[in-house]
N, C-alpha and C positions, 0 to 999 in steps of 0.2 A: 564424443561429440554428441551423442543422440542422450547418452546418460547427462551430460551436462545441461543439457536441454530440457529435458525433463525435471531436472533439479532445478535449475531456474524458475520456470512456470509452475513448479509446484511451491517452490517458495514463495515467487512471488503472488499466487493465490493464497498463501497462508498469512502472509505477513504485510501484504499493502505493496507489493511492488508493482504489482499492477494496477493503475491509480486515475483517479481523478474524475468528474461527472457532470445535471440541469441546474442552473444555478437557484438554488434556495439559499433558505437564511444560513450563513456559515461564513467561509474562510476564503480568501484569496489565495492561502496556503493551500487546500483541496478545493479547485475550483471546480464548480456543478454544472457545468452547462451541456444543456443536451446535444449529444452528437461530437461533443469535443474527442480528439482521438490524441493519444501520446504512441510514439513509435521511440521502443526501446531495443538498445543495441546488446544482447548476451553471447558473449562470445563471438562466433560470425555468425549469427544467428539475429532476428528480429523478433521480438515482442510487441503487438497493438494492444493497446485498450483502449478501448470506447465506451463514451456514455450511451446506453442501450436506452435509457428513459426512467421513469417515476413508476413507483407503486407503492401498495401498501403493505405492509409488514407488520403484523402485530399492532395494527391499529395506529402505527407509525408511517407517516412519507419517508419513504426511501430511495436513494439513487441505486440502479441497476448497471455493474460496469462487466463489460464483456471482454477477455483476454484471449487474444488471436494470435495463433501461429501458422503463417501458411495460408490466413486469408480464412480460416476455418476458427468456430469459437471452441476453445481447449476448456473454459471456465467462466462460471460467472459470480460476480461478489454481490452483496447489497452492503449500501453503507448509510448510515443514518447521522445526520448533523444535530447536536444537542448544543445546548447553552456551554456546557462545558468541555467539549470536544468532537472529535470525528471518529465512529464507533464503525467497527467490522461487524454485521450482525447475522449474516449466512454467507456460507460459500457452497459453492455447487449447491447439492440438495440438502446441506448440512447446516441447522441453526446453530449458531454461535451461543452458550448458553454461560454466563452471561458475556452480552457481547463484549468485544475487545477494542479498546480505546487506544487509536492508533497516533492521535495528535491530540495535547491537550488543548484546548481554549480558555481564555488565550495564552498564546505560548509564554514561558519565561523560563529563561535560563536557569537551571540548575531542578526544576519543577520535577517531579518522579510519581509514578503509579505503578502501581501492582495489577498483574494479570491473573486470574488461575479461574478458567473456563474450560468447556467442552467444545468440541467441533465434531459431533455425531458420537462416536464413542473414542475419539482421542482427546486426551487432556494439553493445553497448554498453560503454562507457568511461568512467573517469571515478574519482571518489573522491568520497564522503561524510562527512559529520561531523557529529558532535552540536554544536552553536552554545551552545545552553544547555539546563540539565537541571531550570530552574525557570520557563520562559517564562512568561508570562500570554498566553491565547488566547481570545478570545471568540467564540463561535459561536452558531448559532440553539438547540443542546443546551444552553449555558449557557456559563458562565467559568470555565477551568479552568487548573492550575498542568500544563505540559507539558513533554515530553523534545523539542527542537527539531532536527530531520536535516535538514543541504542538502547536494545537492549541486550547486554553482556553476557549474562548466563538464563537463556530462556531454555526451558526444557518443554520438548514439542514431542509428544508421545513417546516419552523417555528418552531420547535423543537429545542432546544438549547442543543446542544453536546459539548462535550472535546474531544480529543484525543491526545494521546503521541506515536510515534513512534520509536524505535532505528535502525537506519541502522549502520552495520558492514559491513566492508571492504571483499570482496571475500565470503559474506553470503547474504546480502542485511537486507532487515526487520528482524531481530529475535523476536521484540516484539511489541506489540500494547495493549497499557489500551486505552479505551474509555466509555464513558457515553450514551446511546443512550435510550431515554424516558426514563430516569431514572434508568437506568439500568446498574449497572457495569460490564465489559466483560476483558477478557484478553487473547490474543492469545500469544501463547510462542512458539517459535522453538524447535521441537522437533529432525529434521532432516534436512538435508539439504544435495543433492545429487546433483556436478554438472553434466550438461549436456555434452555430447560427439561430 
């Protein structure tokens, strides 16, 4: 159980499972409002992601997300919103070089983009693709039409990984399915509370 939770938190941090954030120029598919909170169900545990604020990173305005388990921050990530997409630029203390695009803007079914980055000393390579722009998805927080993004043959530090993410307008990421070290896991949104 603890191993599953660790894998879930690790994958969430690496891929975007933990998500959302202070409304800046961006998209409602990845809302960026200060103090917004997402509560995800992972097996029989909960993972909470909170918009912790904005800061400067490499002369860019970025948004910080804290991922918490049991009320304690386990990891922080920085995201940048650009005209062509949402980018993860830092995980914990590790700069992502170049940043990893997690969602293309504007989203279009069939669009794909390659990634070849370093997260600290680890490499992340592969390709993401928008497989659906009106996928039906049902989670604890409700049933939605979503933009579905898949990375089916990713290489994370020498380990083959797959990840699927569902982005919903006004909610952000509502579901993530992934396989990490041969172990499948799912994060599903239980509750979203928009910040003020």
